[in-house]
N, C-alpha and C positions, 0 to 999 in steps of 0.2 A: 351331463357331460358338457364341459366347456370346449369350444373348438375355435381354432383360429385358421383362417384360410388366407393365404398370400395371393392378393390380386394384383400386386405391383410392388416394385422395390426388392424383389427377390434376386440377389445376385446382380443387381444393377443399381446405378444412381439415377433416380428419376421415377416419376409415376408411383410414388409411395401410396399404397392402399391396402389395408388389412381389414378383413372381415372377422369380427368377433361375435360368435354365437354364445349366448348366455342367458340361461333362465327363460327360454322362449323368445328372447329378443335378438335381433340381428343389427349390430352396429358396424360402422366403418371408422377406422382410424385413418384420417386423412383420405384424400381421393385426388391424386395428382396426375399430371401428364408428363410425358417424356420430352425434355426440352429440344431434343435433336430430331424429332419426328413430327410429321403433320398428319392431320385427318385422324381416322379411327385407329390407326396403328400407334398413335401417341397415347391412347387411353389404356387404362388397366383392364384386367379381366372383369367382366360384369359380375356383380354379386349374385348369390344363388337364388334370391327372391327379394320380397319387400324389405326395405332397410328402414329401421325404426329410429335411427338418428346417426349423425356424423360428428365425430369429435375431431377438431382441427388443431394441430400442434402449432402451426404458424402459416403465414400468408403466402409463402413462396409457391409459384405455380406447380412445381414438381410435387407439391402436397395438396394443392387445392384446385388446380386448373380443370379438373374433370368433374367438379360438383355441378356446374351448370348443365353439363351433358347427361348427368344422372337425372337432373330435374326434367330434361327433355324426355327421358324414358319413363317419367311419372312419379319421381321422388317428391313428396310433399310433407316430410316430417322435419324435425328440428336439426339445426347445425349449431354446435356448441363451439365457442371460441372466446378468446379475450376481446375487450373493446378496442385495444390498438390493432389487433389482428384484423377485426372487421373493417376498420378505417383503411388499412393498407390493402386488404383484399379488394375493396371497391376500386382502388386505383389500378391494381395488377390486372383485374379482370377487364377493366375498360380498356387498358392498353393492349391486352391480349386480343381483345375483340377488334380493336382498331387494326392490329397487325393481320388478323385472320381476314378481315374484309379487304385489306389493301394488298396483301401479298399471297393469300392462299386461293386456290380454286374453289368455287362455291361448294363442290361436293366434299371438300376437305374441312369446311367450317363446321365444327363439331357442336356449336351452340351459338345462340344469338342474344341480342339485348333483352328479349322477352324472358328467357330462362334466368339470365343474370339478374335482372331487376326483381323477378319473383323471389329468387333465393335471398337476396340482400334485404328486401322489404318484408318478406312474410316469414322466413324460415329461421333467422338467426336468433340465438339466445347468447347473451354475453355473461361470461363468468369472470371472476377476478382470481388472482392467485390465493390459494389456501381457502377458498370458499367451497365448502363441501356441498355437492349437488346430489340429491337422492332421487333415484328412479326405481321404485319397488324396493327390492332387497340390494340394489346395486348402489354404491356411493362413488362419486367421481370427484377427484381433486386435481386442480391445475397447479403446477409449480414452475417457477421460472427456469427457462432452459438456457438463457443467455445468448441465443443464437442471432435473433434479430428482435426488434421492438415487439413485445407482446408474445414472444415464442414461449411454448409451454411443454413440460413433461406431464403426461396424463396418467394419474393413478386410479385404477379400478379396484374396489374392494368389494367382493362378492361373499358375504358372510365372513369366513376367516381366511378366504383366498384372496391374494393380491396379485394384480398384474400391473406392471409399470411400463409405459411406452415413452421412450426417451424423446421422440421427435428428433429434430436435428439439434445436437449439443453445440453450444457456443465455446469459443476459445477466449483467451485473455483479450479484452477489448478496451478501447480507449473511451468508451461512452456507455456500455451496457454493464449491468451487474453480472457477476459470474455465477454459474449454477452452484447449488449446495445439495448435500446428500444426507444431511443429519436426520431429517424426519421422513425419509422414503427408503431407507435401507431394508435389506432382507425381504424383498418380495418373493413370491412363489415363482413368478416369471418375470423376467426383464426382456422387453423387445427393444434392441439397442441398434442405432445407426452405426455404420462403420465405414464412412466415406473415405477417411484417411487412415484406415487400418494399415499398419505396416509402413506408414509414411510419416516422418517427422519433418516439419518445416524449420526454417531458420527462426530464431526467437524473434519476438516482436521488435526488439531494438535494432537488430541486424537488418530485418527486412524493411523497416522504416528507413534506415540509413541508406540501403541500396536504392529504395524507391526515390528518395530525395536527391541522391546523387545522379541518378539516370535523368531525372526531370531537370536538374540544374545544368547538366552537361548540354542537354539538347537546347534549352533556352538561351544559354550563353553563346551558342553558335548560331543563334537567330532562328532556330526551328520551332515548330509547333508540336505540342504533345496531345495525342488523343488517348484519353483513358476510357475504354468501354466499361461501364459499371452496371451492376445491378442496382436498380433505383432504390431498392429497400435493403438496408444494411451496409453494403459496400460503399455506397455513396457518402453515407454519413461518416463512415470510418475514415475515408480518404479526406473528406472535407476538413475533419478535425485535425488530421495530420498536417495538411497544407496550412491551416490556420495557425496551429501551434508552432510551425516552423517557417512562418512567412518572412521573418527577418533573415533567414539563411538562404533565400531563394531570390532571384531576380524579380523585381517588382512588375509582374505582368498580370493582365486580366485572366481570371478563371471563369469560364463559361459553364453554366449548368444547363443541361438540355432536357427537353421532353418530360416524361413522367417523373424524373428524379426531382424536378421542382416541387411537384405536388407532394411527393413523398416526404420531402424535407419539412414541408409545412405540417404534415401529420406528426413527424418526430418532434417537432417544436411544441405540439399541442400535448404530447405525453412525456414530457421531461421528467415527470414524477416516476416513471418506470426505469429511469436510467441510474447510472452509477452515482453513489452518495456525493462524490465531489462535484459532479455536474449539477446535481439538484441543488446543492448548497450555494454554488456559485450563481446559479440562476435565481434562486430565491432571495439571497441577501445581497447580491451585486448587480443583479439584472444581466448577467453575462450570457450571451448566446453561444453555445459551443461550436456552432457550425458556420456562422456568417461573419464576414469582415468586409472592409471597403473594396477589395479587389474582386469579390464574388459578383458576377454579372449573370443577367438572364437575357437571352435573345429576345428581341422585340418583333423581328420580321424575318422573312426568307432573305431579303436583300442584305441585311445585316450579316446574316450567316455567310452569304456568298462574298461579301466584302472582306471578311477575314482572310480569304485565299487570294484576294487581290493585293493584300497588304503584306509587307515584309516583317510586320511586328510579331514577336513571338507571343504565344499564349498557351493556356491549358484548356482543353475542352473535355468535360466529363458528360458522357452521353450513354443512355441505355440502348441496346441491351448488353449485358456483361459479356456474353459469349458470342456477340455479333450475330445473333439469330436474325436480326432485322431491325428496322426503325432508324433512329438518328445516328446511331453508332456506325451503321453501314454507310449511311449517306456521307458522314464525315470521312469515313475510311476510303471511299472512292476518291475524295479530294486530297486527303493528307498523305496518300500512298505515293504521290507523284514525285515528292522531293526527298532526296537522301538526307536532308538536314532535319527532317521530321522523325517523330517516334510514335509508334503505337505501343502502348504499355498495357499489357494484359495481366490481370490479377486473379490468382486463385484457380479453382477447378474449371476446366474447359471440357465439356461433354463431347465424346466422339460423335462426329456428324456435324458439328457446328463450325462456322468459319474461324472462331477463335481456336479450336482444336487444330484445324488445318494450318493455321499461322504458326503455332508454337511447335508443329511437327515439320516445318520447313517449306510448305507450299507457298508460292509467291504469285501465282497467276490464277485469277478467279474471274468468273462471270457473276456480277452482283447486280441486284434489283435496286434501282434508284426510285425511292418511294415518291419523289416529287415529280420527275418526268415520266414515271411509270414505264421505264425501259430498262432492259438488260444491258449492263455495261461490262466490257472486258477491262479488267484491271490488272496492272502489273505493279506489284508492291516494291517500289524502290526504297522506301524509307526504312529506318531501323525498326525492328520488332524485338520487344523484350518481354519476358514473362517472369513475374515475381510472385512467389506464392504467399500471398496475403489473403487469408480466408477467414470467413466467419464459422468455420467448422472446427471442432475439437480435432487436434491431430492425434497420432497414435498414442504418445505418452499420456495425453489427456484422457483419451478413451480408456486406457488401462487404469488410470488413476480412479476414474469414475466407476468402472466396474468393480475395482478392488474395494471401494467404499460401499457400493450398493450390496455386494455379496449376495447375488440372486441364487435361489435354489436351481433355477433353470434359466438358460440364456438363449435367446433367439437373435441371431445377428442378421440384419438387413441393410439396404440402402448403401451398397458398395459393390464393387466387382468381386468375383470370387476369390481371387488371390489376396485382395485387401482384407476380406473377412476371415480367410484362413489364417493369415499372418496374425491378425487380431486374436483369434481363438487360441493360437499357440501361446501367445503372451499372457493370457488371463485364465488359462484352464484351471489354475490352483484356487481360483475364487468362486467356482461354481461346480455343481455336481453333473451338469448335463449341458451340452452346447449343440445347437442345431443351426445349420446354415441352409435355409430352405430356398427352393426355387419357386418362381411364379406358378401358381396352380396347386402347390402343396397344401394339404390339410393336416393341421397338427392338433392332436387331442391333448387337453390340458387337465391335469389333476394334481392333487396335493403332493404326490410322491414321484410323478414321472411326467415327461413331456415326450409324446411319441407320435410319429406318422403311422397311421393304421398299419400294422404288421405284426406277425409272430416272429420272435427271435429265434434264429438257430445260428450259433456261433461256430464258425469253420476257420481254424488258423490257415494262413496262406504260407506256402513254402515254395522252393525252387521246383519241387516235384508236382505241385498242384497248379493247374491253370483253370480259368473260368471263361466261358463264352457267353456274353450278354448282349442283347440288342442294344444299338447305339443310344437310343433315347430312354432306356430303362434306368431308373435311379435305384441305388442300393444303399443300404445303411452300413456304414463302416465304423469300426472303432480303431483309433490310431493314438497311441500314447494316452489312452484313457478318454479321449474326446470322441464323441459320437457325431458323425456327420452324414449328410445325404448327398451323394455324388452320382453323376451319370457313369454308365459303364465304361465309356471311352475315356474318361478323366482318370480312371484309377491308376493306370500305369504311370502317367506322367506326375501324378500328385504324391502317390505312395510307392516308392520303389522297394521298400523292404518293411519288415516288422508289421505286416497287415493282418487284421482280423476282420472278417466279413460276417455280418449277422443279418 
């Protein structure tokens, strides 16, 4: 019997971690942390026993940040990923370690440099796209997911049974290749992310136009623009937009901060993984898609401080993207003082982060200054704007993906419950069975059904029939042909009529 246990990412965005038990082996699909939490609370549920290997979809910390913590617990087996993922992972882990040491209490620091270096130097195995890897009777294949550099969908074949893990799916990008489905359709099980389930963003052209207009207006009134960015993915996307449209903006310096500088170097090393037009322009004309004469790198702390003594407008791009800490928070403390300035937030902001609080109207904060090592009371007087430019597939793209994959069984993760529910309603005609599991759920997989250990007894619900259930008890329900697992207290608000409980 094949089994899947959800250790993280069930009805939440963050700490994706799935335990796959197959043929006596125990694997993990990703092993991430929650970006809004600290210490042990940020970790996924511990696996049930010794793990034989970890398969990594991409480098982002919500998919990889708990791996060194697992090494601390004794993990010594292999970690499989693409070569660009390894290069980016090293940067992201080093940056997270720096943040932990600088801003977290010692008891909250979930791993250290020893575990990080051991994992990077001793445990990693690099695979390329479409390179079949065999482990006993299991064949594993990585396919481009188009989310960030090196991101992968992971395809497991166990005899005639196939499990496809989407990882995080990309959207239309200005520098990465889009995902394809031709050679991965019709799996027995698809484990699919649903971050933007039920949510469609503006198209790329309209979002880019809004981004540029917001920046132009601030610069023309003499203000400074802070763009908190994810060093991996978002930085490169925005740099290319700014470069391609530099003639339509005031001629100001664009400063790149912190780990985004090193991440850019990695992207430049792996241009072969990018969009065909980018590759051809680089190979035949030597054109770098991300750099131009106005792109600057800070050389000292005094140079950073001098920016705020000057009236010259500029653009500052600094990690972290959700303002969890680091240089983006340092700049926010200073840029917030003037109404002429702009903090420009891009994409998903996780609940519990400073970025989330900003887009929901909070304007007074106590922030940690990583240079002075002091807490600072900050009143945000500058403009704050949120534009949904994301590296994640939006609802229509997720629906398109699932409609082309046509899985026998679909397991939806990596999204809040309402997002996953909205996605399930839109794609139910393309699969025979849909499960939206919670963390801790164990799902049995077989060729003709996917179930959470239970015996089915179907009872129609009507106005004359009521049920009393413990708050934390999960029940399996069938609504309009879709099977879902929900808590008892959610039943009334989610399904008000036409319910069948099994």
